[in-house]
PDBQT receptor file of N, H, CA, C and O in Angstrom, charges set to zero:
ATOM      1  N   MET A   1      80.964 -31.574  53.758  1.00  0.00    +0.000 N 
ATOM      2  CA  MET A   1      80.784 -32.579  52.739  1.00  0.00    +0.000 C 
ATOM      3  C   MET A   1      80.282 -31.920  51.452  1.00  0.00    +0.000 C 
ATOM      4  O   MET A   1      80.631 -32.354  50.354  1.00  0.00    +0.000 OA
ATOM      5  N   LYS A   2      79.468 -30.878  51.587  1.00  0.00    +0.000 N 
ATOM      6  H   LYS A   2      79.185 -30.525  52.479  1.00  0.00    +0.000 HD
ATOM      7  CA  LYS A   2      78.968 -30.192  50.398  1.00  0.00    +0.000 C 
ATOM      8  C   LYS A   2      80.118 -29.637  49.561  1.00  0.00    +0.000 C 
ATOM      9  O   LYS A   2      80.089 -29.716  48.333  1.00  0.00    +0.000 OA
ATOM     10  N   THR A   3      81.119 -29.080  50.219  1.00  0.00    +0.000 N 
ATOM     11  H   THR A   3      81.142 -29.016  51.217  1.00  0.00    +0.000 HD
ATOM     12  CA  THR A   3      82.269 -28.527  49.502  1.00  0.00    +0.000 C 
ATOM     13  C   THR A   3      82.986 -29.615  48.708  1.00  0.00    +0.000 C 
ATOM     14  O   THR A   3      83.404 -29.387  47.573  1.00  0.00    +0.000 OA
ATOM     15  N   PHE A   4      83.124 -30.789  49.302  1.00  0.00    +0.000 N 
ATOM     16  H   PHE A   4      82.784 -30.974  50.224  1.00  0.00    +0.000 HD
ATOM     17  CA  PHE A   4      83.758 -31.917  48.606  1.00  0.00    +0.000 C 
ATOM     18  C   PHE A   4      83.000 -32.244  47.322  1.00  0.00    +0.000 C 
ATOM     19  O   PHE A   4      83.607 -32.384  46.260  1.00  0.00    +0.000 OA
ATOM     20  N   PHE A   5      81.682 -32.366  47.415  1.00  0.00    +0.000 N 
ATOM     21  H   PHE A   5      81.189 -32.253  48.277  1.00  0.00    +0.000 HD
ATOM     22  CA  PHE A   5      80.886 -32.698  46.231  1.00  0.00    +0.000 C 
ATOM     23  C   PHE A   5      80.884 -31.553  45.218  1.00  0.00    +0.000 C 
ATOM     24  O   PHE A   5      80.840 -31.793  44.011  1.00  0.00    +0.000 OA
ATOM     25  N   ASP A   6      80.932 -30.317  45.700  1.00  0.00    +0.000 N 
ATOM     26  H   ASP A   6      80.968 -30.122  46.680  1.00  0.00    +0.000 HD
ATOM     27  CA  ASP A   6      81.027 -29.174  44.782  1.00  0.00    +0.000 C 
ATOM     28  C   ASP A   6      82.314 -29.225  43.975  1.00  0.00    +0.000 C 
ATOM     29  O   ASP A   6      82.303 -28.938  42.778  1.00  0.00    +0.000 OA
ATOM     30  N   ARG A   7      83.427 -29.588  44.615  1.00  0.00    +0.000 N 
ATOM     31  H   ARG A   7      83.436 -29.822  45.587  1.00  0.00    +0.000 HD
ATOM     32  CA  ARG A   7      84.714 -29.664  43.898  1.00  0.00    +0.000 C 
ATOM     33  C   ARG A   7      84.710 -30.805  42.883  1.00  0.00    +0.000 C 
ATOM     34  O   ARG A   7      85.284 -30.674  41.802  1.00  0.00    +0.000 OA
ATOM     35  N   ILE A   8      84.071 -31.913  43.221  1.00  0.00    +0.000 N 
ATOM     36  H   ILE A   8      83.605 -32.020  44.099  1.00  0.00    +0.000 HD
ATOM     37  CA  ILE A   8      83.948 -33.013  42.250  1.00  0.00    +0.000 C 
ATOM     38  C   ILE A   8      83.145 -32.536  41.045  1.00  0.00    +0.000 C 
ATOM     39  O   ILE A   8      83.509 -32.819  39.904  1.00  0.00    +0.000 OA
ATOM     40  N   THR A   9      82.062 -31.819  41.291  1.00  0.00    +0.000 N 
ATOM     41  H   THR A   9      81.766 -31.589  42.218  1.00  0.00    +0.000 HD
ATOM     42  CA  THR A   9      81.240 -31.282  40.202  1.00  0.00    +0.000 C 
ATOM     43  C   THR A   9      82.043 -30.296  39.360  1.00  0.00    +0.000 C 
ATOM     44  O   THR A   9      81.912 -30.286  38.136  1.00  0.00    +0.000 OA
ATOM     45  N   ASP A  10      82.876 -29.461  39.999  1.00  0.00    +0.000 N 
ATOM     46  H   ASP A  10      82.982 -29.469  40.993  1.00  0.00    +0.000 HD
ATOM     47  CA  ASP A  10      83.734 -28.541  39.251  1.00  0.00    +0.000 C 
ATOM     48  C   ASP A  10      84.653 -29.307  38.299  1.00  0.00    +0.000 C 
ATOM     49  O   ASP A  10      84.891 -28.877  37.170  1.00  0.00    +0.000 OA
ATOM     50  N   CYS A  11      85.160 -30.437  38.766  1.00  0.00    +0.000 N 
ATOM     51  H   CYS A  11      84.967 -30.786  39.683  1.00  0.00    +0.000 HD
ATOM     52  CA  CYS A  11      86.036 -31.251  37.905  1.00  0.00    +0.000 C 
ATOM     53  C   CYS A  11      85.287 -31.728  36.659  1.00  0.00    +0.000 C 
ATOM     54  O   CYS A  11      85.874 -31.849  35.583  1.00  0.00    +0.000 OA
ATOM     55  N   LEU A  12      84.013 -31.992  36.808  1.00  0.00    +0.000 N 
ATOM     56  H   LEU A  12      83.536 -31.894  37.682  1.00  0.00    +0.000 HD
ATOM     57  CA  LEU A  12      83.243 -32.499  35.667  1.00  0.00    +0.000 C 
ATOM     58  C   LEU A  12      82.803 -31.385  34.723  1.00  0.00    +0.000 C 
ATOM     59  O   LEU A  12      82.722 -31.588  33.512  1.00  0.00    +0.000 OA
ATOM     60  N   LYS A  13      82.519 -30.210  35.277  1.00  0.00    +0.000 N 
ATOM     61  H   LYS A  13      82.585 -30.045  36.261  1.00  0.00    +0.000 HD
ATOM     62  CA  LYS A  13      81.980 -29.127  34.453  1.00  0.00    +0.000 C 
ATOM     63  C   LYS A  13      83.035 -28.123  34.000  1.00  0.00    +0.000 C 
ATOM     64  O   LYS A  13      82.957 -27.611  32.883  1.00  0.00    +0.000 OA
ATOM     65  N   ILE A  14      84.019 -27.834  34.848  1.00  0.00    +0.000 N 
ATOM     66  H   ILE A  14      84.083 -28.250  35.755  1.00  0.00    +0.000 HD
ATOM     67  CA  ILE A  14      85.000 -26.781  34.550  1.00  0.00    +0.000 C 
ATOM     68  C   ILE A  14      86.343 -27.382  34.147  1.00  0.00    +0.000 C 
ATOM     69  O   ILE A  14      86.865 -27.086  33.072  1.00  0.00    +0.000 OA
ATOM     70  N   GLU A  15      86.895 -28.219  35.005  1.00  0.00    +0.000 N 
ATOM     71  H   GLU A  15      86.471 -28.460  35.879  1.00  0.00    +0.000 HD
ATOM     72  CA  GLU A  15      88.183 -28.879  34.738  1.00  0.00    +0.000 C 
ATOM     73  C   GLU A  15      87.911 -30.216  34.064  1.00  0.00    +0.000 C 
ATOM     74  O   GLU A  15      88.137 -31.277  34.646  1.00  0.00    +0.000 OA
ATOM     75  N   LYS A  16      87.428 -30.153  32.840  1.00  0.00    +0.000 N 
ATOM     76  H   LYS A  16      87.245 -29.291  32.366  1.00  0.00    +0.000 HD
ATOM     77  CA  LYS A  16      86.930 -31.351  32.171  1.00  0.00    +0.000 C 
ATOM     78  C   LYS A  16      87.999 -32.424  31.978  1.00  0.00    +0.000 C 
ATOM     79  O   LYS A  16      87.692 -33.614  32.039  1.00  0.00    +0.000 OA
ATOM     80  N   GLU A  17      89.231 -32.027  31.750  1.00  0.00    +0.000 N 
ATOM     81  H   GLU A  17      89.480 -31.060  31.700  1.00  0.00    +0.000 HD
ATOM     82  CA  GLU A  17      90.292 -33.030  31.582  1.00  0.00    +0.000 C 
ATOM     83  C   GLU A  17      90.492 -33.824  32.881  1.00  0.00    +0.000 C 
ATOM     84  O   GLU A  17      90.686 -35.039  32.851  1.00  0.00    +0.000 OA
ATOM     85  N   THR A  18      90.442 -33.129  34.008  1.00  0.00    +0.000 N 
ATOM     86  H   THR A  18      90.285 -32.141  34.033  1.00  0.00    +0.000 HD
ATOM     87  CA  THR A  18      90.534 -33.810  35.300  1.00  0.00    +0.000 C 
ATOM     88  C   THR A  18      89.312 -34.691  35.516  1.00  0.00    +0.000 C 
ATOM     89  O   THR A  18      89.429 -35.819  35.996  1.00  0.00    +0.000 OA
ATOM     90  N   GLY A  19      88.157 -34.182  35.165  1.00  0.00    +0.000 N 
ATOM     91  H   GLY A  19      88.062 -33.266  34.775  1.00  0.00    +0.000 HD
ATOM     92  CA  GLY A  19      86.924 -34.960  35.292  1.00  0.00    +0.000 C 
ATOM     93  C   GLY A  19      86.955 -36.225  34.465  1.00  0.00    +0.000 C 
ATOM     94  O   GLY A  19      86.456 -37.261  34.903  1.00  0.00    +0.000 OA
ATOM     95  N   ARG A  20      87.532 -36.159  33.281  1.00  0.00    +0.000 N 
ATOM     96  H   ARG A  20      87.938 -35.317  32.926  1.00  0.00    +0.000 HD
ATOM     97  CA  ARG A  20      87.621 -37.360  32.430  1.00  0.00    +0.000 C 
ATOM     98  C   ARG A  20      88.481 -38.437  33.066  1.00  0.00    +0.000 C 
ATOM     99  O   ARG A  20      88.256 -39.627  32.846  1.00  0.00    +0.000 OA
ATOM    100  N   LYS A  21      89.465 -38.025  33.854  1.00  0.00    +0.000 N 
ATOM    101  H   LYS A  21      89.648 -37.058  34.032  1.00  0.00    +0.000 HD
ATOM    102  CA  LYS A  21      90.320 -39.002  34.545  1.00  0.00    +0.000 C 
ATOM    103  C   LYS A  21      89.540 -39.768  35.611  1.00  0.00    +0.000 C 
ATOM    104  O   LYS A  21      89.953 -40.854  36.019  1.00  0.00    +0.000 OA
ATOM    105  N   LEU A  22      88.423 -39.214  36.060  1.00  0.00    +0.000 N 
ATOM    106  H   LEU A  22      88.088 -38.332  35.729  1.00  0.00    +0.000 HD
ATOM    107  CA  LEU A  22      87.588 -39.885  37.058  1.00  0.00    +0.000 C 
ATOM    108  C   LEU A  22      86.669 -40.932  36.435  1.00  0.00    +0.000 C 
ATOM    109  O   LEU A  22      86.101 -41.755  37.153  1.00  0.00    +0.000 OA
ATOM    110  N   ARG A  23      86.514 -40.914  35.127  1.00  0.00    +0.000 N 
ATOM    111  H   ARG A  23      86.976 -40.246  34.544  1.00  0.00    +0.000 HD
ATOM    112  CA  ARG A  23      85.610 -41.845  34.446  1.00  0.00    +0.000 C 
ATOM    113  C   ARG A  23      86.017 -43.287  34.754  1.00  0.00    +0.000 C 
ATOM    114  O   ARG A  23      87.180 -43.665  34.617  1.00  0.00    +0.000 OA
ATOM    115  N   GLY A  24      85.048 -44.067  35.166  1.00  0.00    +0.000 N 
ATOM    116  H   GLY A  24      84.103 -43.760  35.278  1.00  0.00    +0.000 HD
ATOM    117  CA  GLY A  24      85.277 -45.469  35.470  1.00  0.00    +0.000 C 
ATOM    118  C   GLY A  24      85.857 -45.738  36.845  1.00  0.00    +0.000 C 
ATOM    119  O   GLY A  24      86.066 -46.893  37.218  1.00  0.00    +0.000 OA
ATOM    120  N   LYS A  25      86.121 -44.674  37.607  1.00  0.00    +0.000 N 
ATOM    121  H   LYS A  25      85.951 -43.736  37.304  1.00  0.00    +0.000 HD
ATOM    122  CA  LYS A  25      86.681 -44.836  38.953  1.00  0.00    +0.000 C 
ATOM    123  C   LYS A  25      85.563 -45.119  39.950  1.00  0.00    +0.000 C 
ATOM    124  O   LYS A  25      84.418 -44.712  39.757  1.00  0.00    +0.000 OA
ATOM    125  N   ALA A  26      85.917 -45.813  41.002  1.00  0.00    +0.000 N 
ATOM    126  H   ALA A  26      86.848 -46.143  41.159  1.00  0.00    +0.000 HD
ATOM    127  CA  ALA A  26      84.959 -46.110  42.074  1.00  0.00    +0.000 C 
ATOM    128  C   ALA A  26      85.065 -45.052  43.163  1.00  0.00    +0.000 C 
ATOM    129  O   ALA A  26      86.128 -44.469  43.375  1.00  0.00    +0.000 OA
ATOM    130  N   MET A  27      83.957 -44.811  43.849  1.00  0.00    +0.000 N 
ATOM    131  H   MET A  27      83.093 -45.285  43.677  1.00  0.00    +0.000 HD
ATOM    132  CA  MET A  27      83.950 -43.912  44.999  1.00  0.00    +0.000 C 
ATOM    133  C   MET A  27      83.762 -44.772  46.245  1.00  0.00    +0.000 C 
ATOM    134  O   MET A  27      82.904 -45.654  46.279  1.00  0.00    +0.000 OA
ATOM    135  N   THR A  28      84.561 -44.511  47.254  1.00  0.00    +0.000 N 
ATOM    136  H   THR A  28      85.258 -43.794  47.227  1.00  0.00    +0.000 HD
ATOM    137  CA  THR A  28      84.478 -45.253  48.507  1.00  0.00    +0.000 C 
ATOM    138  C   THR A  28      84.079 -44.313  49.628  1.00  0.00    +0.000 C 
ATOM    139  O   THR A  28      84.551 -43.179  49.708  1.00  0.00    +0.000 OA
ATOM    140  N   MET A  29      83.218 -44.794  50.475  1.00  0.00    +0.000 N 
ATOM    141  H   MET A  29      82.835 -45.716  50.409  1.00  0.00    +0.000 HD
ATOM    142  CA  MET A  29      82.749 -44.009  51.606  1.00  0.00    +0.000 C 
ATOM    143  C   MET A  29      83.405 -44.565  52.868  1.00  0.00    +0.000 C 
ATOM    144  O   MET A  29      83.356 -45.770  53.115  1.00  0.00    +0.000 OA
ATOM    145  N   VAL A  30      84.011 -43.700  53.657  1.00  0.00    +0.000 N 
ATOM    146  H   VAL A  30      84.050 -42.721  53.457  1.00  0.00    +0.000 HD
ATOM    147  CA  VAL A  30      84.649 -44.096  54.913  1.00  0.00    +0.000 C 
ATOM    148  C   VAL A  30      84.013 -43.303  56.042  1.00  0.00    +0.000 C 
ATOM    149  O   VAL A  30      83.841 -42.088  55.944  1.00  0.00    +0.000 OA
ATOM    150  N   SER A  31      83.670 -43.994  57.097  1.00  0.00    +0.000 N 
ATOM    151  H   SER A  31      83.810 -44.981  57.176  1.00  0.00    +0.000 HD
ATOM    152  CA  SER A  31      83.093 -43.338  58.268  1.00  0.00    +0.000 C 
ATOM    153  C   SER A  31      83.826 -43.830  59.506  1.00  0.00    +0.000 C 
ATOM    154  O   SER A  31      84.109 -45.020  59.644  1.00  0.00    +0.000 OA
ATOM    155  N   CYS A  32      84.123 -42.921  60.382  1.00  0.00    +0.000 N 
ATOM    156  H   CYS A  32      83.893 -41.954  60.270  1.00  0.00    +0.000 HD
ATOM    157  CA  CYS A  32      84.825 -43.271  61.625  1.00  0.00    +0.000 C 
ATOM    158  C   CYS A  32      83.910 -42.907  62.794  1.00  0.00    +0.000 C 
ATOM    159  O   CYS A  32      83.757 -41.732  63.128  1.00  0.00    +0.000 OA
ATOM    160  N   ARG A  33      83.312 -43.906  63.402  1.00  0.00    +0.000 N 
ATOM    161  H   ARG A  33      83.436 -44.860  63.131  1.00  0.00    +0.000 HD
ATOM    162  CA  ARG A  33      82.402 -43.695  64.518  1.00  0.00    +0.000 C 
ATOM    163  C   ARG A  33      82.512 -44.851  65.502  1.00  0.00    +0.000 C 
ATOM    164  O   ARG A  33      83.110 -45.882  65.194  1.00  0.00    +0.000 OA
ATOM    165  N   SER A  34      81.949 -44.681  66.659  1.00  0.00    +0.000 N 
ATOM    166  H   SER A  34      81.463 -43.843  66.909  1.00  0.00    +0.000 HD
ATOM    167  CA  SER A  34      81.960 -45.752  67.650  1.00  0.00    +0.000 C 
ATOM    168  C   SER A  34      80.737 -46.654  67.533  1.00  0.00    +0.000 C 
ATOM    169  O   SER A  34      80.738 -47.763  68.068  1.00  0.00    +0.000 OA
ATOM    170  N   ASP A  35      79.694 -46.196  66.843  1.00  0.00    +0.000 N 
ATOM    171  H   ASP A  35      79.693 -45.296  66.408  1.00  0.00    +0.000 HD
ATOM    172  CA  ASP A  35      78.483 -47.007  66.669  1.00  0.00    +0.000 C 
ATOM    173  C   ASP A  35      78.707 -48.073  65.605  1.00  0.00    +0.000 C 
ATOM    174  O   ASP A  35      79.507 -47.888  64.688  1.00  0.00    +0.000 OA
ATOM    175  N   ASP A  36      77.999 -49.182  65.731  1.00  0.00    +0.000 N 
ATOM    176  H   ASP A  36      77.349 -49.332  66.475  1.00  0.00    +0.000 HD
ATOM    177  CA  ASP A  36      78.080 -50.239  64.727  1.00  0.00    +0.000 C 
ATOM    178  C   ASP A  36      77.202 -49.942  63.519  1.00  0.00    +0.000 C 
ATOM    179  O   ASP A  36      77.419 -50.511  62.449  1.00  0.00    +0.000 OA
ATOM    180  N   GLU A  37      76.222 -49.069  63.667  1.00  0.00    +0.000 N 
ATOM    181  H   GLU A  37      76.046 -48.607  64.537  1.00  0.00    +0.000 HD
ATOM    182  CA  GLU A  37      75.273 -48.787  62.594  1.00  0.00    +0.000 C 
ATOM    183  C   GLU A  37      75.537 -47.419  61.972  1.00  0.00    +0.000 C 
ATOM    184  O   GLU A  37      75.900 -46.465  62.661  1.00  0.00    +0.000 OA
ATOM    185  N   ILE A  38      75.350 -47.344  60.673  1.00  0.00    +0.000 N 
ATOM    186  H   ILE A  38      75.056 -48.119  60.114  1.00  0.00    +0.000 HD
ATOM    187  CA  ILE A  38      75.438 -46.066  59.964  1.00  0.00    +0.000 C 
ATOM    188  C   ILE A  38      74.070 -45.404  60.050  1.00  0.00    +0.000 C 
ATOM    189  O   ILE A  38      73.049 -46.060  59.841  1.00  0.00    +0.000 OA
ATOM    190  N   LYS A  39      74.041 -44.133  60.350  1.00  0.00    +0.000 N 
ATOM    191  H   LYS A  39      74.870 -43.601  60.519  1.00  0.00    +0.000 HD
ATOM    192  CA  LYS A  39      72.777 -43.405  60.448  1.00  0.00    +0.000 C 
ATOM    193  C   LYS A  39      72.059 -43.416  59.101  1.00  0.00    +0.000 C 
ATOM    194  O   LYS A  39      72.681 -43.347  58.041  1.00  0.00    +0.000 OA
ATOM    195  N   GLU A  40      70.749 -43.504  59.174  1.00  0.00    +0.000 N 
ATOM    196  H   GLU A  40      70.244 -43.560  60.035  1.00  0.00    +0.000 HD
ATOM    197  CA  GLU A  40      69.934 -43.508  57.954  1.00  0.00    +0.000 C 
ATOM    198  C   GLU A  40      70.186 -42.219  57.169  1.00  0.00    +0.000 C 
ATOM    199  O   GLU A  40      70.174 -41.128  57.739  1.00  0.00    +0.000 OA
ATOM    200  N   GLY A  41      70.407 -42.347  55.892  1.00  0.00    +0.000 N 
ATOM    201  H   GLY A  41      70.416 -43.233  55.429  1.00  0.00    +0.000 HD
ATOM    202  CA  GLY A  41      70.626 -41.199  55.025  1.00  0.00    +0.000 C 
ATOM    203  C   GLY A  41      72.074 -40.796  54.870  1.00  0.00    +0.000 C 
ATOM    204  O   GLY A  41      72.382 -39.935  54.046  1.00  0.00    +0.000 OA
ATOM    205  N   PHE A  42      72.986 -41.399  55.647  1.00  0.00    +0.000 N 
ATOM    206  H   PHE A  42      72.736 -42.098  56.316  1.00  0.00    +0.000 HD
ATOM    207  CA  PHE A  42      74.398 -41.028  55.561  1.00  0.00    +0.000 C 
ATOM    208  C   PHE A  42      74.969 -41.295  54.170  1.00  0.00    +0.000 C 
ATOM    209  O   PHE A  42      75.733 -40.484  53.645  1.00  0.00    +0.000 OA
ATOM    210  N   ALA A  43      74.608 -42.414  53.580  1.00  0.00    +0.000 N 
ATOM    211  H   ALA A  43      73.988 -43.073  54.005  1.00  0.00    +0.000 HD
ATOM    212  CA  ALA A  43      75.165 -42.808  52.281  1.00  0.00    +0.000 C 
ATOM    213  C   ALA A  43      74.489 -42.101  51.101  1.00  0.00    +0.000 C 
ATOM    214  O   ALA A  43      75.019 -42.122  49.991  1.00  0.00    +0.000 OA
ATOM    215  N   MET A  44      73.338 -41.483  51.324  1.00  0.00    +0.000 N 
ATOM    216  H   MET A  44      72.907 -41.466  52.226  1.00  0.00    +0.000 HD
ATOM    217  CA  MET A  44      72.567 -40.890  50.227  1.00  0.00    +0.000 C 
ATOM    218  C   MET A  44      73.362 -39.887  49.392  1.00  0.00    +0.000 C 
ATOM    219  O   MET A  44      73.300 -39.975  48.166  1.00  0.00    +0.000 OA
ATOM    220  N   PRO A  45      74.103 -38.943  49.968  1.00  0.00    +0.000 N 
ATOM    221  CA  PRO A  45      74.840 -37.995  49.126  1.00  0.00    +0.000 C 
ATOM    222  C   PRO A  45      75.871 -38.682  48.218  1.00  0.00    +0.000 C 
ATOM    223  O   PRO A  45      76.092 -38.258  47.084  1.00  0.00    +0.000 OA
ATOM    224  N   PHE A  46      76.486 -39.733  48.728  1.00  0.00    +0.000 N 
ATOM    225  H   PHE A  46      76.306 -40.077  49.650  1.00  0.00    +0.000 HD
ATOM    226  CA  PHE A  46      77.461 -40.469  47.921  1.00  0.00    +0.000 C 
ATOM    227  C   PHE A  46      76.769 -41.193  46.763  1.00  0.00    +0.000 C 
ATOM    228  O   PHE A  46      77.212 -41.126  45.617  1.00  0.00    +0.000 OA
ATOM    229  N   ARG A  47      75.681 -41.880  47.086  1.00  0.00    +0.000 N 
ATOM    230  H   ARG A  47      75.321 -41.934  48.018  1.00  0.00    +0.000 HD
ATOM    231  CA  ARG A  47      74.938 -42.635  46.072  1.00  0.00    +0.000 C 
ATOM    232  C   ARG A  47      74.393 -41.693  45.004  1.00  0.00    +0.000 C 
ATOM    233  O   ARG A  47      74.542 -41.951  43.809  1.00  0.00    +0.000 OA
ATOM    234  N   GLU A  48      73.764 -40.606  45.430  1.00  0.00    +0.000 N 
ATOM    235  H   GLU A  48      73.643 -40.396  46.400  1.00  0.00    +0.000 HD
ATOM    236  CA  GLU A  48      73.163 -39.671  44.482  1.00  0.00    +0.000 C 
ATOM    237  C   GLU A  48      74.220 -38.945  43.640  1.00  0.00    +0.000 C 
ATOM    238  O   GLU A  48      73.990 -38.672  42.462  1.00  0.00    +0.000 OA
ATOM    239  N   SER A  49      75.362 -38.635  44.231  1.00  0.00    +0.000 N 
ATOM    240  H   SER A  49      75.549 -38.856  45.188  1.00  0.00    +0.000 HD
ATOM    241  CA  SER A  49      76.392 -37.932  43.463  1.00  0.00    +0.000 C 
ATOM    242  C   SER A  49      77.006 -38.828  42.400  1.00  0.00    +0.000 C 
ATOM    243  O   SER A  49      77.402 -38.342  41.340  1.00  0.00    +0.000 OA
ATOM    244  N   THR A  50      77.092 -40.124  42.662  1.00  0.00    +0.000 N 
ATOM    245  H   THR A  50      76.771 -40.519  43.523  1.00  0.00    +0.000 HD
ATOM    246  CA  THR A  50      77.620 -41.006  41.621  1.00  0.00    +0.000 C 
ATOM    247  C   THR A  50      76.627 -41.133  40.473  1.00  0.00    +0.000 C 
ATOM    248  O   THR A  50      77.028 -41.236  39.314  1.00  0.00    +0.000 OA
ATOM    249  N   ILE A  51      75.347 -41.126  40.784  1.00  0.00    +0.000 N 
ATOM    250  H   ILE A  51      75.021 -41.042  41.726  1.00  0.00    +0.000 HD
ATOM    251  CA  ILE A  51      74.326 -41.134  39.726  1.00  0.00    +0.000 C 
ATOM    252  C   ILE A  51      74.430 -39.847  38.918  1.00  0.00    +0.000 C 
ATOM    253  O   ILE A  51      74.400 -39.887  37.688  1.00  0.00    +0.000 OA
ATOM    254  N   PHE A  52      74.553 -38.697  39.599  1.00  0.00    +0.000 N 
ATOM    255  H   PHE A  52      74.577 -38.664  40.598  1.00  0.00    +0.000 HD
ATOM    256  CA  PHE A  52      74.685 -37.394  38.941  1.00  0.00    +0.000 C 
ATOM    257  C   PHE A  52      75.948 -37.344  38.097  1.00  0.00    +0.000 C 
ATOM    258  O   PHE A  52      75.929 -36.857  36.967  1.00  0.00    +0.000 OA
ATOM    259  N   ARG A  53      77.057 -37.854  38.655  1.00  0.00    +0.000 N 
ATOM    260  H   ARG A  53      77.073 -38.250  39.574  1.00  0.00    +0.000 HD
ATOM    261  CA  ARG A  53      78.353 -37.845  37.939  1.00  0.00    +0.000 C 
ATOM    262  C   ARG A  53      78.243 -38.679  36.665  1.00  0.00    +0.000 C 
ATOM    263  O   ARG A  53      78.743 -38.273  35.615  1.00  0.00    +0.000 OA
ATOM    264  N   ASN A  54      77.606 -39.819  36.747  1.00  0.00    +0.000 N 
ATOM    265  H   ASN A  54      77.200 -40.149  37.600  1.00  0.00    +0.000 HD
ATOM    266  CA  ASN A  54      77.450 -40.665  35.568  1.00  0.00    +0.000 C 
ATOM    267  C   ASN A  54      76.573 -40.001  34.518  1.00  0.00    +0.000 C 
ATOM    268  O   ASN A  54      76.826 -40.138  33.321  1.00  0.00    +0.000 OA
ATOM    269  N   ASP A  55      75.543 -39.282  34.956  1.00  0.00    +0.000 N 
ATOM    270  H   ASP A  55      75.338 -39.170  35.928  1.00  0.00    +0.000 HD
ATOM    271  CA  ASP A  55      74.681 -38.556  34.020  1.00  0.00    +0.000 C 
ATOM    272  C   ASP A  55      75.438 -37.444  33.320  1.00  0.00    +0.000 C 
ATOM    273  O   ASP A  55      75.224 -37.218  32.129  1.00  0.00    +0.000 OA
ATOM    274  N   LEU A  56      76.322 -36.738  34.028  1.00  0.00    +0.000 N 
ATOM    275  H   LEU A  56      76.495 -36.922  34.996  1.00  0.00    +0.000 HD
ATOM    276  CA  LEU A  56      77.079 -35.639  33.431  1.00  0.00    +0.000 C 
ATOM    277  C   LEU A  56      78.075 -36.138  32.367  1.00  0.00    +0.000 C 
ATOM    278  O   LEU A  56      78.359 -35.442  31.392  1.00  0.00    +0.000 OA
ATOM    279  N   GLN A  57      78.590 -37.341  32.572  1.00  0.00    +0.000 N 
ATOM    280  H   GLN A  57      78.359 -37.906  33.364  1.00  0.00    +0.000 HD
ATOM    281  CA  GLN A  57      79.616 -37.841  31.672  1.00  0.00    +0.000 C 
ATOM    282  C   GLN A  57      79.052 -38.473  30.408  1.00  0.00    +0.000 C 
ATOM    283  O   GLN A  57      79.818 -38.863  29.527  1.00  0.00    +0.000 OA
ATOM    284  N   ARG A  58      77.757 -38.581  30.300  1.00  0.00    +0.000 N 
ATOM    285  H   ARG A  58      77.135 -38.264  31.016  1.00  0.00    +0.000 HD
ATOM    286  CA  ARG A  58      77.144 -39.175  29.092  1.00  0.00    +0.000 C 
ATOM    287  C   ARG A  58      77.016 -38.167  27.998  1.00  0.00    +0.000 C 
ATOM    288  O   ARG A  58      76.525 -38.489  26.916  1.00  0.00    +0.000 OA
TER     289      ARG A  58
């Protein structure tokens, strides 16, 4: 998952034209498990990265 977020960050810092295409887009989290509950902290990297992404684009 870290690699995924690193590549998103690269789009914002290095491939800026690609990063600009992400502006205003939504991020969706998908999990495939047999449990009905999501483990505590699972969503945190997604939530925090969208906050970070929004800060970078300002």
